[in-house]
MIPA-249256 format. One record per residue: residue number from 1; x, y, z of N, C-alpha, C, CB in turn. Coordinates in Angstrom, 2 decimals. Glycine has a CB too. Layout:
N
PT  num      n_X      n_Y      n_Z     ca_X     ca_Y     ca_Z      c_X      c_Y      c_Z     cb_X     cb_Y     cb_Z
PT  NUM        X        Y        Z        X        Y        Z        X        Y        Z        X        Y        Z
...
***
This chain:
154
PT  num      n_X      n_Y      n_Z     ca_X     ca_Y     ca_Z      c_X      c_Y      c_Z     cb_X     cb_Y     cb_Z
PT    1   -17.92    31.68    15.10   -17.83    31.57    16.55   -18.58    30.32    17.05   -18.39    32.85    17.21
PT    2   -19.77    30.06    16.47   -20.54    28.88    16.86   -19.75    27.62    16.51   -21.92    28.86    16.16
PT    3   -19.15    27.60    15.32   -18.38    26.43    14.88   -17.25    26.13    15.86   -17.81    26.66    13.47
PT    4   -16.56    27.17    16.29   -15.44    27.00    17.23   -15.93    26.40    18.55   -14.74    28.35    17.47
PT    5   -17.06    26.89    19.04   -17.62    26.36    20.29   -17.97    24.88    20.14   -18.88    27.16    20.71
PT    6   -18.62    24.55    19.02   -19.03    23.17    18.77   -17.80    22.26    18.64   -19.91    23.08    17.50
PT    7   -16.78    22.72    17.92   -15.56    21.92    17.78   -14.91    21.65    19.14   -14.56    22.63    16.86
PT    8   -14.87    22.65    20.00   -14.31    22.48    21.34   -15.12    21.49    22.17   -14.24    23.82    22.06
PT    9   -16.45    21.58    22.08   -17.31    20.66    22.82   -17.17    19.23    22.30   -18.78    21.12    22.73
PT   10   -17.03    19.08    20.99   -16.82    17.75    20.42   -15.51    17.17    20.91   -16.84    17.82    18.87
PT   11   -14.49    18.01    20.97   -13.18    17.54    21.46   -13.31    17.03    22.90   -12.13    18.68    21.38
PT   12   -14.06    17.76    23.72   -14.30    17.32    25.11   -15.03    15.98    25.13   -15.11    18.38    25.88
PT   13   -16.04    15.84    24.28   -16.82    14.59    24.22   -15.91    13.42    23.82   -18.00    14.72    23.23
PT   14   -15.00    13.66    22.88   -14.10    12.61    22.41   -13.02    12.30    23.44   -13.46    13.00    21.09
PT   15   -12.71    13.26    24.31   -11.79    12.99    25.42   -12.45    12.07    26.44   -11.35    14.32    26.09
PT   16   -13.76    12.25    26.62   -14.51    11.44    27.58   -14.71    10.01    27.06   -15.87    12.09    27.86
PT   17   -14.83     9.86    25.75   -14.97     8.53    25.14   -13.98     8.46    23.97   -16.46     8.27    24.66
PT   18   -12.78     7.98    24.26   -11.68     8.01    23.29   -11.89     7.10    22.08   -10.41     7.64    23.98
PT   19   -12.88     6.20    22.14   -13.12     5.33    20.98   -13.91     6.05    19.89   -13.86     4.06    21.42
PT   20   -14.52     7.19    20.22   -15.31     7.95    19.24   -14.44     8.96    18.51   -16.48     8.66    19.92
PT   21   -14.83     9.25    17.26   -14.13    10.28    16.50   -15.08    10.92    15.49   -12.91     9.68    15.78
PT   22   -14.72    12.13    15.06   -15.55    12.93    14.16   -15.33    12.52    12.72   -15.25    14.41    14.34
PT   23   -16.43    12.35    12.00   -16.38    12.12    10.57   -16.72    13.41     9.83   -17.35    10.98    10.15
PT   24   -17.76    14.09    10.31   -18.20    15.29     9.60   -18.92    16.24    10.55   -19.12    14.91     8.43
PT   25   -18.66    17.53    10.36   -19.36    18.58    11.10   -19.79    19.63    10.10   -18.45    19.21    12.23
PT   26   -21.10    19.87    10.04   -21.64    20.92     9.16   -22.52    21.84     9.98   -22.43    20.31     7.98
PT   27   -22.38    23.13     9.74   -23.26    24.13    10.35   -23.71    25.04     9.21   -22.53    24.95    11.52
PT   28   -25.03    25.05     8.96   -25.51    25.88     7.85   -25.86    27.29     8.32   -26.74    25.23     7.20
PT   29   -26.36    28.10     7.39   -26.66    29.51     7.69   -27.77    29.68     8.72   -27.05    30.23     6.43
PT   30   -28.62    28.66     8.86   -29.72    28.72     9.84   -29.29    28.12    11.18   -30.95    27.98     9.29
PT   31   -27.99    27.93    11.37   -27.42    27.35    12.59   -27.92    25.94    12.86   -27.75    28.23    13.77
PT   32   -28.15    25.18    11.79   -28.44    23.75    11.96   -27.10    23.03    12.04   -29.34    23.18    10.77
PT   33   -26.84    22.41    13.19   -25.58    21.71    13.43   -25.80    20.23    13.14   -25.07    21.93    14.90
PT   34   -25.00    19.70    12.22   -25.09    18.29    11.85   -23.74    17.64    12.14   -25.51    18.11    10.34
PT   35   -23.75    16.62    13.00   -22.53    15.94    13.41   -22.64    14.46    13.05   -22.27    16.12    14.94
PT   36   -21.61    13.94    12.38   -21.54    12.51    12.08   -20.30    11.97    12.79   -21.50    12.23    10.52
PT   37   -20.51    10.94    13.62   -19.41    10.36    14.39   -19.26     8.87    14.05   -19.63    10.55    15.91
PT   38   -18.10     8.35    14.37   -17.87     6.91    14.25   -17.07     6.50    15.48   -17.11     6.55    12.91
PT   39   -16.92     5.22    15.66   -16.19     4.72    16.83   -15.39     3.48    16.49   -17.15     4.43    17.97
PT   40   -14.30     3.30    17.18   -13.46     2.12    16.96   -14.23     0.84    17.21   -12.23     2.17    17.86
PT   41   -15.22     0.90    18.11   -16.04    -0.27    18.44   -17.47    -0.08    18.01   -15.97    -0.56    19.93
PT   42   -17.70     0.77    17.01   -19.04     1.11    16.59   -19.57     2.27    17.41   -19.97    -0.11    16.71
PT   43   -20.80     2.67    17.13   -21.43     3.80    17.82   -22.81     3.36    18.29   -21.52     5.06    16.89
PT   44   -23.07     3.52    19.57   -24.39     3.17    20.10   -25.28     4.41    20.13   -24.26     2.55    21.53
PT   45   -26.56     4.18    20.35   -27.49     5.30    20.51   -27.06     6.15    21.71   -28.96     4.78    20.70
PT   46   -26.61     5.49    22.76   -26.16     6.24    23.95   -24.94     7.11    23.65   -25.83     5.26    25.09
PT   47   -24.07     6.65    22.75   -22.93     7.48    22.34   -23.42     8.75    21.65   -21.98     6.68    21.40
PT   48   -24.38     8.60    20.76   -24.95     9.76    20.05   -25.62    10.71    21.04   -25.96     9.31    18.97
PT   49   -26.35    10.15    22.00   -27.02    10.97    23.02   -26.00    11.73    23.85   -27.91    10.09    23.93
PT   50   -24.92    11.08    24.25   -23.89    11.73    25.07   -23.25    12.89    24.32   -22.82    10.71    25.48
PT   51   -22.94    12.69    23.05   -22.32    13.77    22.25   -23.33    14.90    22.05   -21.84    13.22    20.87
PT   52   -24.58    14.54    21.77   -25.62    15.55    21.59   -25.79    16.40    22.85   -26.95    14.88    21.21
PT   53   -25.87    15.73    23.99   -26.03    16.46    25.26   -24.83    17.34    25.56   -26.25    15.48    26.42
PT   54   -23.64    16.86    25.25   -22.42    17.64    25.49   -22.51    18.97    24.74   -21.16    16.84    25.05
PT   55   -23.00    18.93    23.52   -23.11    20.15    22.72   -24.30    20.99    23.20   -23.27    19.81    21.21
PT   56   -25.46    20.35    23.25   -26.70    21.08    23.55   -26.68    21.74    24.93   -27.87    20.14    23.47
PT   57   -26.16    21.05    25.92   -26.18    21.59    27.29   -25.13    22.65    27.54   -26.00    20.47    28.28
PT   58   -24.21    22.82    26.59   -23.16    23.80    26.77   -23.21    24.96    25.79   -21.84    23.12    26.66
PT   59   -24.27    25.02    25.02   -24.51    26.18    24.16   -25.71    26.94    24.71   -24.74    25.76    22.67
PT   60   -25.66    28.24    24.60   -26.73    29.09    25.13   -27.72    29.41    24.01   -26.14    30.39    25.75
PT   61   -28.93    28.88    24.12   -29.96    29.14    23.09   -30.37    30.62    23.06   -31.19    28.26    23.35
PT   62   -30.22    31.32    24.18   -30.55    32.74    24.19   -29.55    33.53    23.35   -30.59    33.29    25.63
PT   63   -28.30    33.04    23.34   -27.24    33.70    22.60   -27.34    33.37    21.10   -25.86    33.28    23.14
PT   64   -27.54    32.08    20.81   -27.64    31.64    19.42   -28.68    30.54    19.32   -26.26    31.15    18.90
PT   65   -29.67    30.76    18.45   -30.68    29.73    18.23   -30.07    28.69    17.29   -32.00    30.34    17.64
PT   66   -30.26    27.41    17.60   -29.68    26.36    16.78   -30.53    25.11    16.84   -28.24    26.06    17.22
PT   67   -30.33    24.24    15.87   -30.89    22.89    15.92   -29.70    21.93    15.78   -31.98    22.65    14.78
PT   68   -29.87    20.71    16.27   -28.75    19.79    16.35   -29.15    18.38    15.97   -28.15    19.81    17.74
PT   69   -28.34    17.75    15.12   -28.47    16.32    14.80   -27.11    15.68    15.02   -28.97    16.10    13.32
PT   70   -27.11    14.57    15.75   -25.89    13.78    15.92   -26.23    12.37    15.43   -25.38    13.78    17.43
PT   71   -25.43    11.87    14.49   -25.69    10.55    13.91   -24.38     9.78    13.79   -26.37    10.68    12.52
PT   72   -24.54     8.46    13.69   -23.36     7.63    13.45   -23.18     7.47    11.94   -23.50     6.23    14.14
PT   73   -21.96     7.20    11.54   -21.67     6.97    10.12   -22.41     5.71     9.69   -20.13     6.83     9.87
PT   74   -23.18     5.81     8.63   -23.96     4.68     8.15   -23.09     3.65     7.43   -25.05     5.15     7.23
PT   75   -23.56     2.42     7.42   -22.79     1.35     6.77   -22.69     1.56     5.27   -23.41     0.00     7.07
PT   76   -23.63     2.30     4.70   -23.60     2.51     3.25   -22.74     3.71     2.86   -25.01     2.69     2.72
PT   77   -22.26     4.46     3.85   -21.44     5.63     3.55   -20.00     5.23     3.30   -21.52     6.64     4.70
PT   78   -19.33     5.94     2.40   -17.92     5.63     2.14   -17.05     5.91     3.37   -17.42     6.44     0.94
PT   79   -15.95     5.19     3.47   -14.97     5.44     4.52   -14.25     6.74     4.20   -13.96     4.25     4.66
PT   80   -14.05     7.57     5.21   -13.42     8.88     4.99   -12.13     9.05     5.77   -14.38     9.98     5.37
PT   81   -12.03     8.41     6.93   -10.89     8.63     7.82   -10.03     7.37     7.93   -11.38     9.07     9.21
PT   82    -8.70     7.55     8.09    -7.83     6.37     8.27    -8.30     5.48     9.42    -6.40     6.81     8.52
PT   83    -8.82     6.07    10.47    -9.28     5.30    11.62   -10.42     4.36    11.24    -9.72     6.24    12.75
PT   84   -11.24     4.75    10.26   -12.33     3.89     9.81   -11.79     2.66     9.09   -13.28     4.67     8.89
PT   85   -10.71     2.84     8.34   -10.10     1.68     7.68    -9.57     0.71     8.72    -8.95     2.13     6.73
PT   86    -8.88     1.23     9.74    -8.30     0.37    10.78    -9.38    -0.46    11.46    -7.56     1.22    11.83
PT   87   -10.51     0.17    11.77   -11.55    -0.57    12.50   -12.23    -1.62    11.62   -12.59     0.41    13.04
PT   88   -12.04    -1.53    10.30   -12.68    -2.48     9.39   -11.73    -3.53     8.83   -13.30    -1.73     8.26
PT   89   -10.54    -3.67     9.43    -9.63    -4.73     9.02   -10.33    -6.07     9.24    -8.28    -4.67     9.82
PT   90   -10.25    -6.93     8.23   -10.93    -8.21     8.28   -12.27    -8.21     7.54   -11.15    -8.61     9.71
PT   91   -12.73    -7.03     7.14   -14.01    -6.95     6.41   -13.75    -6.76     4.92   -14.88    -5.79     6.96
PT   92   -14.75    -7.05     4.13   -14.65    -6.91     2.68   -14.98    -5.48     2.28   -15.58    -7.92     1.97
PT   93   -14.15    -4.90     1.40   -14.37    -3.54     0.91   -14.56    -3.53    -0.60   -13.18    -2.63     1.30
PT   94   -15.35    -2.58    -1.06   -15.46    -2.27    -2.49   -14.75    -0.94    -2.66   -16.98    -2.22    -3.00
PT   95   -13.65    -0.96    -3.40   -12.81     0.23    -3.55   -12.82     0.68    -5.01   -11.36    -0.03    -3.08
PT   96   -12.98     1.98    -5.22   -12.81     2.57    -6.54   -11.61     3.51    -6.45   -14.11     3.33    -7.01
PT   97   -10.64     3.28    -7.33    -9.45     4.12    -7.31    -9.72     5.41    -8.10    -8.23     3.36    -7.90
PT   98    -8.82     6.36    -7.95    -8.94     7.62    -8.69    -8.93     7.35   -10.19    -7.80     8.59    -8.30
PT   99    -8.19     6.31   -10.63    -8.14     5.96   -12.06    -9.40     5.25   -12.54    -6.92     5.08   -12.34
PT  100   -10.32     4.91   -11.61   -11.56     4.27   -11.99   -11.55     2.75   -11.85   -11.88     4.63   -13.39
PT  101   -10.44     2.17   -11.41   -10.37     0.72   -11.21   -11.22     0.34   -10.00    -8.89     0.26   -11.01
PT  102   -11.97    -0.75   -10.14   -12.81    -1.24    -9.05   -12.20    -2.53    -8.51   -14.29    -1.46    -9.51
PT  103   -12.02    -2.57    -7.19   -11.43    -3.74    -6.53   -12.32    -4.12    -5.36    -9.97    -3.46    -6.06
PT  104   -12.66    -5.40    -5.27   -13.35    -5.92    -4.08   -12.42    -6.91    -3.42   -14.73    -6.58    -4.45
PT  105   -12.16    -6.68    -2.15   -11.28    -7.59    -1.45   -11.36    -7.40     0.05    -9.87    -7.42    -1.93
PT  106   -10.76    -8.34     0.76   -10.72    -8.25     2.22    -9.61    -7.29     2.63   -10.50    -9.65     2.86
PT  107    -9.93    -6.37     3.51    -8.94    -5.45     4.06    -8.13    -6.24     5.09    -9.61    -4.16     4.70
PT  108    -6.89    -6.56     4.75    -6.09    -7.41     5.63    -5.09    -6.62     6.46    -5.37    -8.44     4.82
PT  109    -4.76    -5.40     6.02    -3.76    -4.64     6.76    -3.87    -3.16     6.44    -2.35    -5.15     6.44
PT  110    -3.50    -2.34     7.42    -3.32    -0.91     7.20    -2.04    -0.52     7.90    -4.55    -0.08     7.72
PT  111    -1.14     0.02     7.12     0.14     0.47     7.67     0.41     1.87     7.13     1.30    -0.52     7.31
PT  112     0.53     2.83     8.04     0.71     4.22     7.61    -0.52     4.68     6.85     1.97     4.38     6.73
PT  113    -0.32     5.14     5.62    -1.46     5.58     4.80    -1.76     4.58     3.69    -1.19     6.97     4.20
PT  114    -1.31     3.33     3.85    -1.54     2.31     2.83    -2.39     1.17     3.38    -0.19     1.76     2.32
PT  115    -3.30     0.68     2.52    -4.11    -0.47     2.88    -3.74    -1.64     1.97    -5.64    -0.15     2.77
PT  116    -3.94    -2.84     2.46    -3.71    -4.04     1.67    -5.03    -4.80     1.55    -2.60    -4.95     2.30
PT  117    -5.44    -5.06     0.31    -6.64    -5.84     0.02    -6.22    -7.17    -0.57    -7.59    -5.07    -0.95
PT  118    -6.93    -8.23    -0.20    -6.69    -9.55    -0.78    -8.02   -10.14    -1.23    -5.99   -10.50     0.24
PT  119    -7.95   -10.91    -2.33    -9.14   -11.59    -2.83    -8.70   -12.81    -3.64   -10.01   -10.63    -3.69
PT  120    -9.64   -13.71    -3.86    -9.38   -14.91    -4.66    -9.87   -14.67    -6.08   -10.08   -16.17    -4.03
PT  121    -9.13   -15.21    -7.05    -9.52   -15.08    -8.45    -9.24   -16.41    -9.17    -8.77   -13.90    -9.15
PT  122   -10.04   -16.67   -10.18    -9.83   -17.88   -11.00    -9.05   -17.44   -12.24   -11.20   -18.58   -11.40
PT  123    -7.93   -18.10   -12.49    -7.10   -17.78   -13.64    -6.74   -19.05   -14.38    -5.82   -17.03   -13.21
PT  124    -6.44   -18.92   -15.68    -6.00   -20.10   -16.44    -4.73   -20.70   -15.82    -5.75   -19.75   -17.92
PT  125    -4.66   -22.02   -15.83    -3.46   -22.69   -15.32    -2.26   -22.27   -16.15    -3.64   -24.25   -15.34
PT  126    -1.08   -22.14   -15.50     0.12   -21.80   -16.26     0.45   -22.86   -17.32     1.31   -21.62   -15.32
PT  127     0.17   -24.12   -16.99     0.43   -25.22   -17.92    -0.82   -26.09   -17.98     1.69   -26.06   -17.48
PT  128    -1.25   -26.39   -19.16    -2.40   -27.28   -19.32    -3.71   -26.51   -19.38    -2.45   -28.27   -18.19
PT  129    -4.79   -27.29   -19.41    -6.12   -26.69   -19.52    -6.73   -26.50   -18.14    -7.03   -27.56   -20.39
PT  130    -7.76   -25.67   -18.08    -8.48   -25.46   -16.84    -8.04   -24.19   -16.12    -8.30   -26.64   -15.94
PT  131    -8.62   -24.01   -14.97    -8.34   -22.81   -14.17    -7.89   -23.20   -12.78    -9.58   -21.89   -14.10
PT  132    -7.23   -22.28   -12.14    -6.75   -22.48   -10.78    -7.13   -21.24    -9.97    -5.20   -22.74   -10.75
PT  133    -7.41   -21.43    -8.68    -7.74   -20.30    -7.80    -6.44   -19.74    -7.23    -8.71   -20.73    -6.64
PT  134    -6.27   -18.43    -7.39    -5.07   -17.76    -6.86    -5.50   -16.62    -5.94    -4.17   -17.22    -8.01
PT  135    -4.62   -16.29    -5.01    -4.86   -15.16    -4.12    -4.19   -13.94    -4.72    -4.33   -15.43    -2.68
PT  136    -4.97   -12.87    -4.90    -4.46   -11.61    -5.44    -4.34   -10.62    -4.30    -5.39   -11.05    -6.58
PT  137    -3.49    -9.63    -4.51    -3.29    -8.62    -3.46    -3.06    -7.27    -4.13    -2.09    -8.99    -2.53
PT  138    -3.61    -6.23    -3.51    -3.36    -4.86    -3.97    -3.02    -4.01    -2.75    -4.61    -4.27    -4.72
PT  139    -1.98    -3.21    -2.88    -1.60    -2.27    -1.84    -1.88    -0.88    -2.40    -0.07    -2.44    -1.40
PT  140    -2.74    -0.14    -1.72    -3.15     1.18    -2.19    -2.90     2.22    -1.11    -4.62     1.19    -2.59
PT  141    -2.44     3.39    -1.52    -2.36     4.49    -0.56    -3.74     5.14    -0.51    -1.24     5.54    -0.97
PT  142    -4.07     5.76     0.61    -5.39     6.39     0.76    -5.59     7.47    -0.29    -5.54     6.99     2.16
PT  143    -4.51     8.09    -0.76    -4.61     9.14    -1.79    -5.08     8.56    -3.12    -3.26     9.83    -1.98
PT  144    -4.83     7.27    -3.37    -5.24     6.63    -4.62    -6.71     6.23    -4.63    -4.38     5.40    -4.87
PT  145    -7.34     6.27    -3.45    -8.71     5.78    -3.31    -9.71     6.93    -3.48    -8.90     5.10    -1.94
PT  146   -10.58     6.75    -4.46   -11.66     7.73    -4.67   -12.80     7.45    -3.69   -12.19     7.68    -6.13
PT  147   -13.13     6.14    -3.54   -14.22     5.76    -2.63   -14.00     4.33    -2.16   -15.60     5.89    -3.33
PT  148   -14.28     4.10    -0.87   -14.21     2.75    -0.31   -15.42     2.55     0.59   -12.87     2.52     0.47
PT  149   -16.12     1.45     0.36   -17.28     1.11     1.18   -17.15    -0.31     1.69   -18.59     1.27     0.39
PT  150   -17.65    -0.52     2.91   -17.68    -1.87     3.47   -18.83    -2.62     2.81   -17.85    -1.83     5.03
PT  151   -18.54    -3.86     2.39   -19.57    -4.72     1.83   -20.13    -5.56     2.96   -19.02    -5.62     0.67
PT  152   -21.40    -5.40     3.22   -22.07    -6.15     4.28   -22.54    -7.48     3.73   -23.24    -5.34     4.87
PT  153   -22.12    -8.57     4.36   -22.57    -9.90     3.95   -23.34   -10.54     5.09   -21.37   -10.79     3.53
PT  154   -24.35   -11.27     4.73   -25.19   -11.93     5.74   -25.05   -13.42     5.62   -26.66   -11.54     5.59
***
């Protein structure tokens, strides 16, 4: 029953700020509510406060005792939702496929449930000695991806 109330309140919060979306909702046996959100334009502290207040101010502590944490998805956390891939187009990703292949490349496109990664590689020249830089590309469906993380470069 608590979970249903929290889900409804989160839906209201996301209606008020359509750029935000839910990544994870956990409620343990001690009624500790843990919410992880992300946003198309990132997540500010004020966004977390607004979502927290939406939940906290609309639940009755006399009815159910609870604790609440609302956090943004961290940069070191893997991407979980298609919307997270879309917002990271143009950034470099480290992807591990279900088969265990590791690919690092720029996320250049997302269409449907498929992403396109591109990267540069040095390969032997087709004719003669030496190497040449070529652009490689991989198209992966989200089902093929075991884990994808944004690589932060400074």
